[in-house]
C-alpha positions in Angstrom: 0.3 -0.1 -0.2 1.4 3.2 -1.2 1.0 6.3 0.8 0.6 9.8 0.5 2.1 12.6 2.5 1.3 16.2 2.8 4.9 17.1 1.2 3.6 14.5 -1.7 0.8 16.5 -1.8 2.9 20.1 -2.5 5.6 18.9 -4.2 2.8 18.6 -7.0 2.9 22.6 -6.6 6.1 22.9 -8.5 6.2 20.0 -10.5 6.5 22.3 -14.1 7.1 25.5 -14.5 3.2 27.4 -14.9 2.1 29.8 -17.8 -0.3 32.7 -16.6 -2.1 32.4 -19.6 -3.6 28.9 -18.6 -5.3 30.1 -15.0 -9.4 30.7 -15.0 -10.3 34.9 -14.5 -12.0 35.4 -11.8 -12.8 38.3 -13.8 -14.6 38.3 -17.1 -14.4 40.7 -20.4 -18.4 41.2 -19.7 -17.2 41.9 -16.2 -14.7 44.2 -17.0 -16.0 46.2 -19.4 -19.6 46.7 -16.3 -16.4 47.9 -13.9 -14.1 50.1 -17.0 -15.2 51.2 -20.0 -13.6 54.4 -21.4 -15.2 55.7 -24.8 -17.2 54.9 -27.0 -14.6 53.0 -30.3 -15.7 49.3 -31.2 -11.9 48.5 -30.2 -12.5 45.4 -28.5 -10.7 45.2 -24.8 -7.0 46.2 -24.7 -5.3 43.7 -22.0 -2.1 46.2 -20.6 0.9 43.6 -19.4 1.7 43.7 -15.4 3.7 46.5 -13.7 4.7 44.6 -10.9 4.9 41.2 -9.8 6.0 39.4 -6.4 6.3 36.1 -6.2 8.3 33.2 -3.4 11.2 33.7 -4.6 10.7 37.8 -5.5 8.3 38.9 -2.8 9.4 42.3 -2.8 8.7 44.6 -6.8 9.8 48.0 -5.1 10.3 50.0 -2.1 7.2 49.9 -0.4 5.6 47.1 -2.7 6.1 44.3 -1.4 4.8 40.7 0.1 4.0 39.8 3.7 3.1 35.4 3.6 1.6 34.2 6.9 1.2 31.2 7.8 3.1 29.6 4.9 3.8 25.8 4.9 7.0 26.0 2.9 8.2 28.1 0.7 10.0 26.6 -2.3 12.5 29.1 -4.5 14.3 26.6 -5.5 13.1 23.6 -7.4 13.0 22.8 -11.1 9.3 24.2 -11.7 7.7 27.0 -11.0 8.4 28.8 -7.6 5.4 28.8 -5.4 4.0 29.0 -1.3 2.3 25.9 -0.2 -0.4 27.2 2.5 -3.0 24.9 4.5 -5.1 25.6 7.3 -5.0 22.6 8.9 -1.7 23.3 9.6 -1.8 26.8 11.0 -5.1 26.6 14.0 -4.5 29.6 15.4 -3.8 31.9 12.1 -5.5 32.1 8.8 -2.9 31.1 6.5 -2.9 34.2 3.4 -0.9 36.4 1.0 -0.9 40.2 2.0 0.6 42.3 -0.8 1.4 45.9 -0.3 1.3 48.6 -3.4 2.3 52.2 -3.6 1.8 53.6 -7.1 4.1 56.5 -6.7 6.8 53.5 -6.4 6.6 53.6 -10.4 6.7 57.2 -11.7 3.5 57.0 -11.2 1.9 60.8 -10.8 -1.5 60.4 -11.1 -5.3 59.3 -10.1 -5.3 55.4 -11.3 -7.5 51.9 -11.3 -5.2 48.9 -10.3 -5.4 45.6 -10.5 -4.4 42.8 -7.9 -4.2 39.1 -9.8 -3.7 36.3 -7.5 -2.2 34.0 -9.4 -2.7 30.6 -6.8 -3.6 26.1 -7.5 -5.0 23.0 -5.2 -6.5 20.2 -6.5 -9.3 20.7 -3.6 -12.3 23.1 -3.8 -10.7 26.1 -1.5 -12.2 28.8 -0.2 -10.4 32.4 -0.6 -11.4 35.4 1.4 -10.2 38.4 -1.5 -10.2 42.5 0.3 -9.0 45.2 0.5 -8.9 48.8 2.4 -12.2 50.0 1.8 -12.0 53.5 4.0 -10.1 55.4 1.7 -12.4 58.3 0.4 -13.0 58.8 -3.4 -11.3 55.4 -3.9 -14.0 52.1 -4.6 -12.4 48.5 -4.2 -13.8 45.8 -6.4 -13.6 41.9 -6.0 -14.0 41.4 -2.6 -15.8 38.7 -0.1 -15.5 34.9 -0.5 -14.9 32.8 -3.7 -14.5 28.9 -3.8 -13.1 26.7 -6.8 -9.9 24.3 -7.3 -7.2 24.4 -9.7 -5.3 27.1 -11.3 -7.2 30.5 -10.8 -6.5 33.9 -10.2 -8.0 35.9 -7.1 -8.8 39.3 -8.5 -9.3 42.6 -5.9 -8.7 46.1 -7.9 -8.7 49.7 -6.7 -10.3 53.0 -8.9 -9.4 56.5 -8.7 -6.1 55.5 -6.2 -3.9 58.3 -5.7 0.0 57.9 -6.5 0.7 58.6 -3.1 -1.8 56.5 -1.3 -0.1 53.3 0.1 -2.6 49.9 -0.4 -3.4 46.2 0.9 -4.8 43.7 -1.5 -5.1 40.2 0.9 -6.8 36.5 -0.1 -6.8 34.7 3.0 -8.2 31.1 3.4 -11.0 30.2 5.3 -11.7 27.0 4.3 -10.2 23.6 2.5 -6.6 21.6 2.4 -3.7 22.5 0.1 -2.4 25.3 -2.2 -0.3 27.0 -3.7 0.1 30.8 -4.6 2.7 31.5 -7.0 2.3 35.3 -8.4 0.9 38.7 -7.8 0.6 40.6 -10.7 0.0 44.2 -10.1 -1.4 46.4 -13.4 -3.7 48.8 -14.7 -7.7 47.3 -16.0 -8.1 46.7 -19.4 -9.5 48.9 -21.0 -13.1 48.6 -22.7 -14.7 50.1 -25.7 -18.3 49.6 -27.1 -20.1 51.4 -30.1 
């Protein structure tokens, strides 16, 4: 009889290089169209590349743009595949495991009010529930994508800040509230897509 250990399950996450384009997005083009429209020219969605990324092997993207890993079970950066942080709420009953990303727009030379989306790339072998949160008390700033979502496989969890001043530091967090093992690969920060409509 073969037994599977927790280490075996976590090793599955580091098995190969991941392609973030393959991850199931939690926000569709139609969802973006409801959140963020620019004008009436029908050119389809324009997706901007992220200008900042953090990951287990690069937790800091700039002076005030960095990552806190809360109660990870394992952090693997020496894999031949993609580095990852393995988390499992069963290992840390005193505190729920989480990934928290801090961001300051002015770190990247941004001088005007802007819109930003944080995309957390996660994977799980069984259904897990992640609660997304951000700073909701900032005057004039709207935060989208908050609350809990459940799922399995490779997927994204997104938090979007609208009308954020360049000198305002913010955080976006995902916290596990149910389920078993999961892996966090990276978080990208960029502008939402522009949606042009007729």
